C-alpha positions as CSV (number, residue, x, y, z in Angstrom):
1,M,0.0,0.0,0.0
2,R,2.8,2.4,0.9
3,K,4.5,1.9,-2.4
4,K,1.3,2.8,-4.3
5,S,0.9,5.9,-2.3
6,T,4.6,6.9,-2.9
7,V,4.3,6.3,-6.6
8,L,1.1,8.4,-6.8
9,K,2.7,11.2,-4.7
10,A,5.6,11.3,-7.1
11,L,3.2,11.4,-10.0
12,E,1.5,14.4,-8.4
13,K,4.8,16.2,-8.0
14,S,5.6,15.5,-11.7
15,F,2.3,16.9,-12.8
16,E,2.8,20.0,-10.7
17,A,6.3,20.5,-12.1
18,T,5.0,20.1,-15.7
19,L,2.2,22.6,-15.2
20,N,4.6,25.1,-13.6
21,Q,6.9,24.7,-16.6
22,Y,4.1,25.3,-19.0
23,E,3.1,28.4,-17.0
24,K,6.7,29.7,-17.2
25,T,7.0,29.0,-20.9
26,N,3.7,30.5,-21.8
27,P,2.1,32.6,-19.0
28,T,-0.8,33.6,-21.2
29,E,-3.6,31.2,-22.3
30,G,-2.4,27.6,-22.2
31,D,-2.3,25.5,-25.4
32,D,-4.0,22.2,-25.9
33,K,-1.2,20.1,-24.4
34,E,-1.2,22.2,-21.2
35,Q,-5.0,21.9,-20.9
36,D,-4.8,18.1,-21.4
37,V,-2.2,17.8,-18.6
38,A,-4.2,20.2,-16.3
39,R,-7.4,18.2,-17.0
40,L,-5.7,14.9,-16.1
41,F,-4.1,16.4,-13.0
42,Y,-7.4,17.8,-11.7
43,T,-9.2,14.5,-12.5
44,L,-6.6,12.6,-10.5
45,E,-6.7,15.1,-7.6
46,P,-9.1,12.9,-5.5
47,A,-6.7,10.0,-5.8
48,F,-3.8,12.3,-4.8
49,E,-5.7,13.3,-1.8
50,L,-6.5,9.7,-0.9
51,A,-2.8,8.8,-1.2
52,K,-2.0,11.3,1.5
53,L,-4.3,9.7,4.1
54,K,-2.6,7.2,6.4
55,E,-5.8,5.3,7.1
56,K,-8.3,4.9,4.3
57,T,-11.9,4.0,5.2
58,K,-14.5,2.6,2.9
59,K,-16.3,6.0,3.3
60,D,-13.1,7.9,2.2
61,C,-12.8,5.6,-0.9
62,A,-16.5,6.0,-1.8
63,R,-16.3,9.7,-1.4
64,K,-13.2,10.1,-3.6
65,K,-14.8,7.8,-6.3
66,Q,-17.9,10.0,-6.3
67,D,-15.7,13.2,-6.5
68,V,-14.1,11.8,-9.7
69,L,-17.4,10.9,-11.2
70,T,-18.9,14.2,-10.3
71,G,-15.9,16.1,-11.7
72,D,-16.0,14.1,-14.9
73,N,-18.8,16.4,-16.2
74,Q,-20.2,13.7,-18.4
75,P,-24.0,13.3,-19.2
76,D,-25.6,10.5,-17.2
77,D,-25.9,8.3,-20.3
78,A,-22.3,9.0,-21.6
79,P,-19.4,6.7,-20.8
80,T,-16.8,7.7,-18.2
81,S,-13.9,9.7,-19.6
82,P,-10.5,8.0,-20.0
83,N,-9.1,10.4,-17.4
84,A,-11.8,9.6,-14.9
85,K,-11.3,5.8,-15.5
86,E,-7.6,6.3,-14.7
87,A,-8.4,8.1,-11.5
88,L,-10.9,5.4,-10.5
89,R,-8.3,2.7,-11.1
90,W,-5.8,4.5,-8.8
91,I,-8.5,4.9,-6.2
92,E,-9.3,1.2,-6.4
93,L,-5.6,0.3,-6.0
94,L,-5.3,2.6,-3.0
95,C,-8.4,1.2,-1.3
96,K,-7.5,-2.5,-1.6
């Protein structure tokens, strides 16, 4: 469990560094690549938050899954986005 959390925390830092670099390179409106990275980062945010918890309850896990699904902004009949699926997989790994 610790190894998964450590990997996810490293991923979060990598995303933050990438977004900061994009911002330094182009401080005005971000391009498509920057927006894609930002979207994935924010979609994974509930998993990042979960990784920081020492003890994860079933309620914590359910809440973070719901946060991902709510933040996905997909119509009810639309499939879950690839970014949200990735976040949900991380949450499932962390909650095992």
